[in-house]
KEKE-3310 file (N, C-alpha, C; in steps of 0.2 Angstrom, whole numbers, plus 5000, padded with zeros to 4 digits):
npx = (5004:5010:5018:5010:5005:5001:4984:4979:4968:4962:4958:4951:4950:4943:4942:4930:4935:4940:4930:4923:4915:4923:4935:4930:4925:4938:4944:4936:4939:4952:4950:4949:4942:4932:4930:4922:4919:4905:4899:4885:4876:4876:4867:4856:4848:4836:4829:4812:4810:4810:4822:4834:4843:4855:4853:4840:4834:4825:4833:4836:4845:4859:4854:4856:4856:4856:4858:4856:4862:4861:4861:4872:4874:4867:4870:4868:4877:4882:4876:4879:4883:4877:4880:4873:4873:4869:4877:4876:4882:4885:4881:4882:4881:4885:4890:4894:4900:4901:4908:4905:4892:4885:4887:4887:4901:4906:4907:4917:4928:4930:4934:4947:4954:4958:4969:4980:4983:4992:5004:5005:5009:5021:5028:5029:5028:5032:5042:5050:5050:5045:5039:5047:5057:5055:5055:5052:5052:5045:5051:5062:5055:5049:5060:5065:5054:5055:5066:5062:5052:5059:5066:5056:5050:5061:5062:5049:5049:5059:5053:5042:5048:5055:5043:5038:5047:5045:5051:5047:5044:5057:5060:5049:5040:5027:5014:5004:5004:5011:5017:5021:5025:5035:5041:5045:5054:5064:5068:5074:5084:5093:5095:5102:5114:5120:5122:5126:5116:5107:5103:5090:5092:5084:5070:5053:5036:5022:5006:4995:4983:4986:4993:4993:4988:4993:4989:4985:4981:4974:4962:4957:4956:4946:4935:4932:4920:4921:4923:4910:4903:4901:4897:4886:4876:4861:4854:4845:4839:4834)
npy = (4994:5006:5009:5014:5027:5043:5047:5040:5030:5014:5001:4985:4972:4956:4938:4925:4916:4923:4928:4930:4934:4938:4943:4953:4961:4964:4972:4983:4988:4992:5003:5001:4998:4986:4976:4963:4947:4936:4920:4913:4906:4912:4918:4931:4945:4958:4973:4971:4961:4944:4932:4925:4916:4921:4914:4912:4924:4932:4937:4944:4941:4953:4962:4972:4974:4985:4986:4994:4992:4978:4962:4949:4931:4919:4924:4937:4947:4964:4981:4981:4984:4979:4974:4966:4957:4950:4943:4946:4937:4925:4912:4913:4922:4939:4944:4956:4963:4978:4990:5002:5012:5004:5004:5004:5006:4998:4985:4987:4991:4979:4971:4975:4966:4955:4959:4956:4943:4941:4945:4935:4925:4929:4929:4915:4901:4908:4916:4921:4908:4906:4897:4886:4889:4883:4888:4889:4897:4911:4923:4922:4920:4933:4941:4937:4940:4953:4956:4952:4961:4973:4969:4966:4979:4986:4978:4979:4993:4994:4986:4994:5005:5000:4997:5009:5015:5009:4997:4984:4973:4968:4960:4953:4942:4942:4948:4955:4961:4949:4947:4950:4966:4965:4953:4957:4967:4959:4950:4960:4965:4953:4953:4965:4963:4954:4960:4973:4983:4997:4999:5004:5016:5022:5022:5021:5019:5021:5028:5028:5020:5004:5005:4995:4981:4965:4949:4932:4926:4931:4925:4920:4931:4938:4930:4934:4943:4960:4971:4968:4970:4983:4989:4981:4980:4984:4997:4994:4998:4993)
npz = (5000:5004:4993:4983:4973:4980:4983:4972:4962:4965:4955:4955:4945:4943:4940:4941:4950:4960:4967:4981:4996:5008:5002:4995:5005:5011:5000:5001:5014:5011:5003:4990:4973:4967:4952:4949:4943:4944:4948:4939:4947:4960:4974:4974:4981:4982:4989:4993:4984:4979:4983:4972:4959:4946:4934:4933:4929:4917:4905:4889:4874:4871:4881:4895:4913:4927:4943:4958:4975:4980:4987:4991:4991:5003:5015:5014:5009:5008:5006:4988:4971:4955:4939:4925:4911:4895:4882:4864:4855:4863:4875:4888:4904:4909:4924:4935:4949:4959:4971:4968:4960:4945:4927:4909:4907:4917:4913:4903:4912:4919:4909:4906:4913:4906:4900:4907:4904:4894:4900:4910:4902:4897:4909:4911:4901:4889:4892:4906:4912:4925:4934:4933:4942:4955:4967:4985:4995:5002:5004:4995:4983:4982:4981:4968:4960:4961:4954:4941:4939:4937:4926:4917:4915:4909:4897:4891:4889:4879:4869:4866:4861:4850:4842:4840:4832:4820:4818:4822:4814:4812:4822:4824:4815:4810:4800:4806:4823:4833:4845:4862:4870:4878:4874:4861:4864:4871:4860:4852:4860:4860:4846:4845:4852:4844:4832:4834:4835:4841:4858:4868:4882:4890:4901:4898:4898:4889:4895:4886:4876:4868:4852:4843:4847:4853:4845:4844:4832:4816:4813:4825:4832:4825:4828:4841:4851:4849:4862:4866:4878:4879:4867:4862:4871:4877:4887:4901:4913:4929)
capx = (5000:5014:5021:5005:5005:4997:4978:4978:4962:4964:4952:4953:4946:4945:4937:4925:4939:4941:4923:4921:4913:4928:4939:4926:4926:4945:4945:4932:4943:4958:4948:4949:4936:4932:4925:4923:4914:4902:4895:4878:4872:4876:4861:4855:4842:4835:4823:4805:4810:4811:4829:4835:4850:4855:4851:4832:4832:4823:4837:4837:4852:4860:4851:4860:4853:4861:4855:4860:4860:4859:4864:4874:4874:4862:4872:4866:4883:4881:4874:4884:4880:4877:4879:4871:4872:4869:4880:4872:4885:4887:4876:4883:4879:4891:4888:4900:4898:4906:4906:4902:4886:4887:4885:4890:4908:4908:4909:4924:4933:4931:4937:4954:4957:4961:4976:4986:4985:4999:5009:5006:5013:5028:5031:5029:5031:5034:5047:5055:5049:5045:5037:5053:5062:5053:5056:5046:5053:5041:5056:5066:5051:5048:5066:5065:5049:5057:5071:5059:5048:5063:5068:5050:5050:5066:5061:5043:5051:5063:5049:5038:5052:5056:5037:5037:5052:5043:5056:5044:5045:5064:5060:5042:5039:5020:5011:5001:5008:5010:5021:5020:5030:5041:5045:5048:5060:5068:5071:5078:5091:5097:5098:5107:5120:5124:5123:5128:5111:5107:5098:5088:5094:5079:5064:5047:5031:5016:4999:4990:4980:4991:4990:4993:4987:4995:4984:4988:4980:4969:4956:4955:4954:4939:4930:4930:4916:4925:4919:4903:4900:4899:4893:4880:4872:4856:4853:4838:4839:4829)
capy = (5000:5012:5010:5017:5035:5046:5049:5036:5026:5007:4997:4978:4968:4949:4933:4921:4912:4928:4930:4928:4940:4940:4947:4960:4966:4967:4977:4989:4991:4995:5008:4999:4997:4980:4974:4956:4943:4931:4914:4914:4902:4915:4920:4938:4948:4965:4975:4970:4956:4937:4930:4920:4916:4925:4909:4912:4930:4932:4942:4943:4942:4960:4966:4973:4977:4988:4986:4996:4990:4971:4958:4942:4925:4918:4928:4944:4952:4970:4982:4981:4986:4974:4974:4960:4957:4944:4945:4944:4931:4920:4910:4914:4929:4942:4946:4960:4967:4983:4994:5009:5012:5001:5006:5000:5006:4993:4979:4989:4991:4972:4968:4976:4960:4950:4962:4953:4936:4942:4946:4929:4921:4932:4926:4908:4897:4911:4921:4919:4902:4907:4891:4882:4891:4879:4892:4888:4902:4917:4929:4921:4922:4940:4944:4935:4944:4960:4957:4951:4967:4978:4967:4968:4987:4987:4975:4982:5000:4993:4984:4999:5010:4997:4997:5016:5017:5005:4991:4978:4967:4965:4954:4949:4941:4942:4954:4959:4960:4943:4946:4955:4971:4962:4948:4961:4970:4953:4948:4966:4965:4948:4955:4970:4960:4950:4964:4980:4988:5001:4997:5010:5016:5025:5018:5024:5016:5026:5026:5028:5013:5001:5007:4989:4976:4958:4944:4926:4925:4935:4921:4919:4938:4940:4926:4937:4949:4966:4976:4967:4972:4990:4991:4977:4980:4989:4999:4992:5000:4991)
capz = (5000:5004:4987:4978:4972:4984:4980:4966:4963:4963:4953:4956:4941:4945:4937:4946:4955:4966:4969:4988:5000:5012:4998:4993:5011:5011:4996:5004:5019:5008:4999:4983:4969:4963:4947:4950:4939:4948:4944:4938:4952:4966:4976:4974:4984:4982:4994:4991:4979:4981:4982:4967:4955:4939:4929:4933:4926:4910:4901:4882:4871:4870:4886:4901:4919:4932:4949:4964:4982:4980:4992:4988:4995:5008:5021:5012:5009:5004:4999:4983:4965:4950:4932:4923:4904:4891:4875:4858:4851:4867:4879:4895:4907:4912:4931:4938:4955:4961:4977:4965:4955:4939:4921:4904:4907:4922:4909:4900:4917:4920:4903:4907:4917:4901:4897:4911:4902:4890:4905:4913:4897:4898:4916:4912:4896:4884:4894:4911:4915:4933:4937:4934:4948:4960:4974:4990:5000:5001:5003:4989:4977:4982:4978:4961:4956:4961:4948:4935:4938:4934:4919:4913:4913:4904:4890:4888:4886:4873:4864:4864:4857:4843:4838:4839:4827:4814:4817:4825:4809:4812:4827:4825:4808:4809:4797:4812:4829:4836:4851:4867:4870:4882:4869:4856:4867:4872:4854:4850:4864:4857:4840:4846:4855:4839:4826:4836:4834:4847:4864:4872:4889:4894:4903:4897:4896:4889:4898:4881:4873:4863:4845:4839:4852:4850:4844:4842:4825:4814:4813:4832:4834:4822:4831:4847:4850:4851:4866:4866:4884:4879:4861:4860:4877:4877:4894:4903:4920:4933)
cpx = (5004:5018:5017:5006:5000:4990:4976:4971:4964:4958:4955:4949:4948:4940:4934:4929:4941:4935:4921:4920:4919:4933:4936:4926:4933:4946:4941:4936:4949:4956:4948:4942:4936:4928:4926:4917:4911:4899:4888:4873:4872:4869:4861:4848:4842:4829:4817:4805:4812:4819:4829:4842:4849:4852:4843:4830:4830:4826:4838:4844:4853:4857:4856:4855:4858:4857:4859:4857:4857:4863:4866:4874:4868:4864:4871:4872:4881:4879:4880:4880:4882:4876:4879:4870:4873:4872:4876:4875:4886:4881:4876:4882:4885:4888:4894:4897:4904:4903:4903:4896:4888:4883:4888:4897:4910:4911:4916:4929:4935:4935:4944:4958:4961:4968:4982:4987:4991:5005:5011:5010:5020:5032:5033:5032:5034:5040:5052:5055:5049:5043:5043:5058:5061:5055:5050:5047:5049:5046:5060:5062:5050:5054:5066:5060:5051:5062:5067:5055:5053:5065:5062:5049:5055:5065:5055:5045:5055:5058:5044:5042:5053:5049:5036:5042:5051:5048:5053:5045:5052:5064:5054:5040:5032:5018:5008:5005:5007:5013:5020:5025:5036:5045:5048:5055:5066:5072:5076:5085:5095:5099:5103:5114:5124:5126:5126:5122:5110:5101:5097:5090:5089:5073:5058:5042:5025:5010:4994:4988:4985:4989:4990:4993:4990:4989:4987:4987:4974:4962:4953:4952:4947:4934:4927:4926:4920:4921:4912:4899:4898:4895:4887:4875:4867:4854:4846:4838:4833:4828)
cpy = (5006:5014:5013:5024:5038:5049:5045:5032:5019:5004:4989:4974:4960:4944:4930:4918:4917:4930:4927:4934:4942:4945:4953:4964:4968:4972:4984:4992:4994:5002:5007:4998:4991:4980:4967:4952:4938:4926:4915:4910:4906:4918:4928:4940:4955:4967:4974:4965:4949:4936:4925:4920:4920:4920:4910:4919:4930:4938:4940:4944:4950:4964:4967:4976:4980:4989:4989:4993:4983:4968:4951:4937:4924:4922:4935:4949:4958:4976:4983:4982:4981:4976:4967:4961:4950:4946:4943:4937:4925:4918:4912:4921:4932:4946:4949:4964:4972:4987:5001:5007:5009:5005:5002:5000:5001:4987:4981:4988:4984:4969:4970:4970:4956:4953:4958:4946:4936:4942:4939:4924:4923:4929:4919:4905:4901:4916:4918:4913:4902:4901:4886:4883:4886:4882:4891:4893:4908:4923:4928:4922:4929:4943:4943:4939:4951:4961:4956:4957:4972:4976:4968:4975:4988:4984:4978:4989:4999:4991:4989:5004:5007:4998:5005:5019:5013:5000:4985:4972:4964:4960:4951:4948:4941:4949:4958:4958:4954:4942:4951:4960:4969:4957:4952:4964:4965:4951:4954:4966:4959:4949:4960:4967:4956:4954:4971:4985:4992:4999:5003:5010:5019:5021:5022:5020:5020:5023:5026:5021:5011:5002:5000:4983:4969:4954:4938:4924:4929:4931:4921:4926:4940:4936:4930:4943:4955:4970:4975:4970:4980:4992:4987:4977:4985:4991:4997:4992:4998:4995)
cpz = (5000:4998:4982:4978:4977:4980:4974:4968:4960:4961:4952:4951:4942:4942:4943:4951:4961:4969:4976:4992:5005:5008:4996:4999:5012:5007:4998:5009:5017:5004:4992:4980:4965:4957:4946:4947:4944:4944:4944:4943:4959:4968:4977:4977:4983:4987:4990:4986:4982:4979:4977:4964:4949:4934:4928:4930:4919:4906:4894:4880:4869:4875:4892:4907:4923:4938:4955:4970:4982:4985:4989:4993:5000:5014:5020:5013:5005:5009:4994:4976:4959:4943:4929:4915:4901:4884:4869:4855:4856:4872:4886:4897:4909:4919:4934:4943:4956:4967:4974:4961:4948:4933:4916:4904:4913:4918:4906:4906:4919:4915:4903:4910:4912:4898:4901:4908:4898:4895:4908:4908:4897:4904:4916:4905:4890:4885:4900:4914:4923:4937:4938:4939:4954:4967:4978:4995:4998:5000:4997:4983:4977:4979:4970:4957:4956:4955:4942:4934:4934:4927:4914:4911:4908:4897:4887:4885:4880:4868:4861:4859:4850:4839:4836:4833:4820:4813:4820:4820:4809:4817:4828:4817:4806:4805:4802:4818:4833:4843:4856:4867:4873:4877:4863:4858:4868:4866:4851:4854:4861:4851:4840:4848:4850:4833:4828:4835:4841:4852:4868:4879:4893:4896:4903:4894:4895:4892:4893:4879:4868:4856:4841:4844:4849:4850:4842:4835:4822:4814:4820:4834:4831:4825:4838:4846:4853:4856:4867:4873:4884:4873:4860:4866:4876:4885:4895:4911:4924:4939)
residu = (MET:GLU:TRP:LEU:PRO:VAL:GLY:CYS:THR:VAL:VAL:PHE:PRO:ALA:ASP:ARG:GLY:PHE:ALA:ASP:THR:PRO:ARG:MET:ALA:HIS:LEU:THR:ARG:LEU:GLY:TRP:HIS:GLY:ARG:ILE:ARG:LEU:ASN:GLY:SER:VAL:TRP:ILE:SER:ARG:HIS:GLY:GLN:ARG:ARG:GLY:THR:VAL:HIS:ARG:LEU:PRO:LEU:SER:ALA:GLY:GLN:ALA:LEU:PHE:TRP:PRO:HIS:VAL:TYR:LEU:THR:GLN:GLN:ARG:TYR:GLY:PRO:ILE:HIS:LEU:ALA:LEU:GLY:ARG:PRO:GLN:ALA:ARG:GLN:ASP:TYR:TRP:LEU:VAL:VAL:SER:ALA:GLU:PRO:THR:GLU:ALA:GLN:THR:PHE:GLU:ALA:TYR:GLY:LEU:ARG:VAL:ASP:ILE:GLU:GLU:HIS:PHE:LEU:ASP:ASP:THR:SER:ASN:GLY:PHE:GLN:LEU:GLU:SER:SER:LEU:ILE:ARG:SER:ALA:THR:GLY:LEU:GLU:ARG:LEU:CYS:GLY:VAL:LEU:ALA:ILE:THR:THR:LEU:SER:LEU:VAL:SER:GLN:GLY:THR:GLU:VAL:ALA:ALA:GLN:GLY:GLN:ARG:ARG:TRP:VAL:ASP:ALA:HIS:GLY:PHE:ARG:GLY:LEU:SER:SER:LEU:LYS:ILE:GLY:TRP:ASN:TRP:VAL:LYS:LEU:ALA:LEU:SER:THR:GLY:TYR:GLU:ILE:THR:THR:SER:LEU:HIS:VAL:SER:GLY:GLU:ALA:ASP:PRO:GLU:PRO:ALA:MET:ALA:SER:LYS:SER:GLN:HIS:GLN:LYS:GLN:PRO:GLN:LEU:PHE:PHE:VAL:LEU:GLU:PHE:GLN:ASN:ALA:VAL:ALA)
# end
């Protein structure tokens, strides 16, 4: 906590594996704002309404509901705010809870969670092979992660600079961007060490949206509903 910038707002997006009421309560105590997806079988109750599960709600495809002051589970945790949506192109429901009033942008804030998947790949099989360290000491693992964090900053900074200079294709053979910024930076460092190309010595990572997000393949990218939680939902405030 003491490392966070003074006065910053912390938003904690989490998938269904992190959806338990003690964790939500802890986020509230920290003053953080969660965007947490819940399982459709969770019990929900509202004032003056019968308790039930999300699966029993008659929600049409493409519709979204935003409910304030609801209670979760049979222990009635809350009050908390709910954003419920059903995408056009998929059968599952999106149920996201927040300590703040919900709106269409709640789905967008939760959607930022998927950005960390690329980082997990860099930490594991596609990069640092963190799991292969087999470290069981919390102190040792903390120190290793500290080193990797500094290395990540350096390589991402290098990768974004390579992309900004129009040199990505020198280390990423895809017509589209197929590698993470870290991996682009990693490949560039290896290329520079063998050819004498320049390696950037400055550390800078832009806070702007990525102009060319990485994707595994064009076909898989086209199958994914782009921002469906913002563009395809129709507001239906209850």
